[in-house]
N, C-alpha and C positions, 0 to 999 in steps of 0.2 A: 964484403961489397968494392972491388978494386975502384983506386983513388980517383984513376982516369975515366972509367966509367961514372962516377957519381960526380964529376967535373962537364962529363959531356951531356947527362942530363941536367944538372946547372945549366945550361946557355941555352938546351933548346926548353928548358922553360923562362930560360931570361926571355925569352919572344912573346912571350904573352905580357900581361898587364893584369888579366884575369883569369882564374882557369878556375871549371867543375873539376869536381871530385872523379868522374867522369874520364871526363879528357886526362887529366895527372894517372891518371891509371893506364890510361895508353900510354901517351908517353914516356911514365917508367916505366912499361914493360919493352920496352924497345933498348933498354940502358941497363936495367938491371930486374933477376929473375928473383925478388926478396917478398915480402906480405908487405902489400899497398898501408896498412896501418902505420908499418917500420917506417917506412916512404916517408912517408908526412908526417912523423911525429916527429921524425932527424930533420926533414927543410925548416919548420917548423920551431927548431933551438936552432939551426943557424941563420934565422933572421931570412930564408929565404923567399920561405912564405910567409904569410899573416891571415887567421881566419877570418873572414869577409862576415857584415855583419849579417845572417840568415843564412838560412842553411845549404851545404853542397855547393861552396866558393871561396877560391881565398883568392887575397892577395898577392901576387908578385912584383918582389924587388928590386928590380933593376939595378946593373951593379957599379952605376953612377951615381941613386939616389940612396937615399938615407932613409928614405919613409914612402913605402907603395904607395900610389896610387891607381884611381880608375882611368888610365885616357881614351880609353875606349865605349864609350860608356853597350855601345850598341852590340860590341863582343860580348862582353857581361855577358848581356840581356840573351842575345842568341846560346853562348854557351850553359846558362840556366835554362832559360826556357824551350830551347830547342833547335835546332838548325832548321824547323819547319814554321817559325816565326814570322807573322808577317805583319812587319810594323808596317804606321799606319793615320791616318790625320795630322797631328802637328808631327809626331816623327819620319813623317815619309816625306813632307813638307821639307823639314830638314832633310833628309834624304836628299833627296830631288835637287835642293840650293835655292828653297826660295823661301824658306822662312827668314822671317829680321831680328829674327834673336838667335845668340847662340848656344855654347852648351848647355842643352837642357838639365831636369831634375828632374822631369816628369816623362816619359818614354809609355807610348800606343804603343797595344800591341793588338791585331784584330783575335777575334775566339768567335768559334760559330755559335756558345753558350758562353757561360756566367760564368767567372772565373773570377774569385778574389786577387785582388791586387798582392802582388810585391816590394819588399822594400828590401834595397841591398842595398847597407851603406847610404849614401848622402842619393843616391838614383832610387827611383816609385815607377814600379812596373803598373798599367793603369792595362786589362783588359776589357777593350771594347767588342759591342760582340756588332758584328758586320755579317749583314741579309748579301747571300750570293757571294758567299768568300771565295766560293772556288774560283770567280773568275777574276780578270783586272791585277792578278799580281805578277811582277816584273824581278828582276833581280838588279842589283847594285852594287858598285863594294864601294865599301867606307875603309880608309884605315888597310889595305890590304883585302877586305877580309865583304865576302860574296855574303847579298844580305835582298832577303826578301823584304818587296814592300809594292803596297798597292800603287800600281802606276799612275802615269800624270795624269790623265781621266779621269781616273777613280778617286784619288784624288782632289782631285778639284770640284767633284761634286758632294763629296765628304763633305770636306772643307764648308760649302754652299750652305748644305743638310743641315749638319752642325759643329759650327765656330766655337765652341764651348772644350769642345775638343781641340783648339788647333789656336789655343791661348788667344782666342778671342774674335774678333770680326778683322781687327782694324791688322793684325799678322794672315791674313785669309786675302782681304786686297790689297792687302803688300807683294802678297805673292803672285794673284791673280795679275796687274802691271807688269810681274816679270819674269810671267808666258811670252817664251817666242810664239808658240805653235802648237796647236790643237790639233788629234785625229778625230774633228769634229764626230766622222762615224759612227766615233768607237763609244764619243759620249755618249751620241743618242742611241745606240745599241743595248748600253750601262742601264739609261732611263726607264730604256722599256723595260726590263731588265726586273728594277729596281720597282715597279709603279707606283711611285710616290707622288700622286698629283702633283701638290704643291713644286712639289721638284724641277717638274717640266716648265712652268713657269720662270721658275726663279737662277734655273741653269737658262731656259731658251733668254732670258732677259737679260744675263752675262754674254752670253755668246753672240748678241747682237750688240751690245754695247763695245767687245774688244774684236768684233769682226774682223775689222782688219790686219789691226794684229796679229790676230791668227788664222789670218787666212781663210777665216769659215766660211762655206758654200750656201747660199744665199738659197738654196732647198732644204736645207738642213734645217736652218732656224723655221721658213713655214713651216716644214713637217712639223717641230716639234709645237709649234703654235695652235695646231687642231688638239692639241690633248691640255690647251691651257684649261684651269677651272672653271666653270659654270660662274660661280661667283665670287667677287674680285677677293682680295686674301693680302693679308701682309706679306713685306719678303720680309718682316721681326715682327715676330706676336706684339710685342711689346711697346714698340711702336707707326709713327706714321706718319705719312705721306703725301706724294698727290700718285694717284691712280694713273697706272698706265693702260689705257683701252683694248690696249693689241694683246695682252698678257692677264688682265685680272688683274692685275699688281699693282697698293700701294709701298712706292718707293720712297725712300728714304731720302732725307739732301745729304750730298756731297756722299752717297753711298760706297761711292770707289775710290772715294780721298778727291 
């Protein structure tokens, strides 16, 4: 293996903080034509690569660091899970710039069926089943990498529906207050496709509360009211509150902070 090609390979690898086995093979093939197991062994011995916890990926030590670390968890997860991974819930809030928390240790990826989570060093990947996964997917760039993520409107609905996957309601409420504008017709469309009765009331009440900030047409709100549950329900199953008869919904005090 020629030294200049080997050095070029290392330079290419150091553009990444983490890399999957498949990505390593593809990059190495551009520079050297030898067995990938030999390449990996040599890179590990040279201290360029370090085996990550969890099979099939490596940490890449940069030229300016004595110790490798995960600089972009989204990049790592996409490398290991696949480029078709769709980030959702708390991870979607972070990608959309709405989460009140910094870099997390738990990340949520949508799945059409139940899959076991994965531990990647300190990063935990949780797979969450999402109904109608084939819609409401957007593309966003994080650290120069294109990621698939539930769009803003679907992320709002999912956060209201299951705040436990968004690190709690306080994080959801904080995110809602940061949103500047939504496509209310898109929210209406998603609610019809999801067809979860309690969500018509919860999301409808939320749209009404943020109507001026989000520029929500009044006709969208009135349309959603037609689908409000016939019997009163609670916004949170274990919390009481005042009854809003327009939505047949018990609203806790200081719901949005």
